[in-house]
C-alpha positions in Angstrom: 0.0 0.0 0.0 1.6 3.3 -1.1 0.9 6.6 0.7 2.3 10.1 1.0 2.6 11.6 4.5 1.1 15.0 5.3 2.7 16.2 8.5 2.2 19.4 10.6 5.9 20.1 10.1 6.1 21.4 6.6 9.9 21.3 6.4 10.2 17.5 7.0 10.7 14.9 4.3 10.7 11.3 5.5 10.2 7.8 4.4 8.7 5.2 6.7 7.3 1.7 6.2 4.9 -0.3 8.2 4.1 -4.0 8.5 1.9 -6.1 10.7 3.6 -8.5 13.1 1.7 -11.5 14.6 0.5 -9.4 17.6 -0.9 -6.7 15.3 -2.9 -9.3 13.3 -4.3 -10.8 16.5 -5.1 -7.4 17.9 -7.0 -6.5 14.7 -8.9 -9.8 14.7 -9.8 -9.2 18.4 -11.1 -5.8 17.5 -13.2 -7.3 14.7 -14.6 -9.9 17.1 -15.4 -7.3 19.7 -17.1 -5.1 17.2 -19.1 -8.1 16.0 -20.0 -9.0 19.6 -18.4 -12.4 19.2 -15.3 -14.2 20.4 -12.3 -14.2 18.1 -12.9 -17.7 16.9 -16.4 -16.9 15.6 -15.3 -14.3 13.0 -14.2 -15.0 9.4 -10.9 -16.9 9.2 -11.0 -17.5 12.9 -14.0 -19.9 12.5 -11.4 -22.5 11.7 -9.0 -21.5 14.5 -6.3 -18.9 14.5 -4.9 -18.1 11.1 -1.4 -19.0 10.1 0.6 -15.9 10.9 3.9 -16.9 9.2 3.2 -14.4 6.5 4.1 -11.7 8.9 7.8 -12.6 8.6 7.5 -11.9 4.8 5.9 -8.6 5.6 8.8 -7.6 7.9 11.3 -8.6 5.3 9.6 -6.8 2.5 9.0 -3.6 4.6 12.7 -3.4 5.3 13.6 -3.9 1.7 11.1 -1.3 0.5 12.2 1.2 3.1 15.9 0.8 2.1 15.2 1.2 -1.6 12.7 4.1 -1.4 14.7 6.0 1.2 17.8 5.7 -1.0 15.9 7.3 -3.9 14.1 10.1 -1.9 17.3 10.9 -0.1 19.5 10.8 -3.2 19.0 14.5 -4.0 17.8 15.6 -0.5 20.4 15.2 2.2 17.7 16.5 4.7 15.4 13.5 4.1 14.9 11.4 7.1 14.9 7.6 7.3 12.0 7.1 9.8 12.5 3.3 9.6 10.3 0.3 9.6 7.6 0.0 12.2 5.0 -2.6 13.3 1.5 -1.3 13.3 -2.1 -2.5 13.5 -3.4 -1.1 10.2 -6.4 -2.6 8.5 -4.8 -2.8 5.1 -2.0 -4.9 6.7 -3.8 -7.0 9.2 -6.9 -8.2 7.2 -5.3 -9.6 4.0 -3.5 -12.4 5.8 -0.7 -12.2 3.2 2.7 -10.5 3.2 2.6 -6.8 2.6 3.7 -3.4 3.7 2.5 0.2 3.8 5.1 2.6 2.5 4.9 6.3 3.2 6.9 7.3 0.1 7.6 11.0 1.1 5.8 14.0 2.5 3.4 16.1 0.5 3.3 18.6 3.3 6.9 19.6 2.3 6.4 22.1 -0.6 9.8 21.3 -2.1 9.1 17.5 -2.0 5.6 18.1 -3.4 7.2 20.1 -6.3 9.7 17.2 -6.9 6.7 14.9 -7.2 5.5 16.9 -10.2 8.5 15.6 -12.1 7.6 12.3 -13.9 11.3 11.3 -13.8 11.3 11.5 -10.0 8.1 9.5 -9.8 9.6 6.9 -12.2 12.7 6.6 -10.0 10.5 6.0 -6.9 8.5 3.4 -8.8 11.8 1.8 -9.9 12.9 1.7 -6.3 9.7 -0.1 -5.4 10.1 -2.5 -8.3 13.7 -3.2 -7.1 12.4 -3.9 -3.6 10.0 -6.4 -5.0 12.8 -8.1 -7.0 14.9 -8.0 -3.8 12.1 -9.7 -1.9 11.6 -12.3 -4.5 15.3 -13.1 -4.6 15.5 -13.2 -0.8 12.6 -15.7 -0.7 14.4 -17.9 -3.3 17.7 -17.7 -1.3 16.1 -17.9 2.2 12.5 -19.2 2.1 10.1 -18.4 4.9 9.3 -21.5 6.8 5.9 -22.2 8.4 6.7 -21.0 11.9 6.1 -17.5 13.2 
């Protein structure tokens, strides 16, 4: 999931990536069960027991690769860009798909200079290429070091 930050601090440019760890997925499922007025095993995937959470290791791996690649591109011409790192978070888009994934905040639209850079199709293409490289990195990492079934 690709996003642009909009922060109160208009001078900041940062890149940050999020993924759901096992606890985040379980928290999300618990919230869903509470909202439905049922216990966690009575909702969706949980009707068959707790879901396999091994995909979260792939999420962590991909988030780190995407963060590294995207930050390298955003920071290439901007020495003030901040690498805000990879964070675990209970975000709907990450916790409900039950497959590896990440949410990447590509840069900050609240920074006028960065927003202007984004009007350049070449810059957008370089960010897209960085994401494509992260996907290739992830695929290669899975081939070299597969994720096993444990969490």
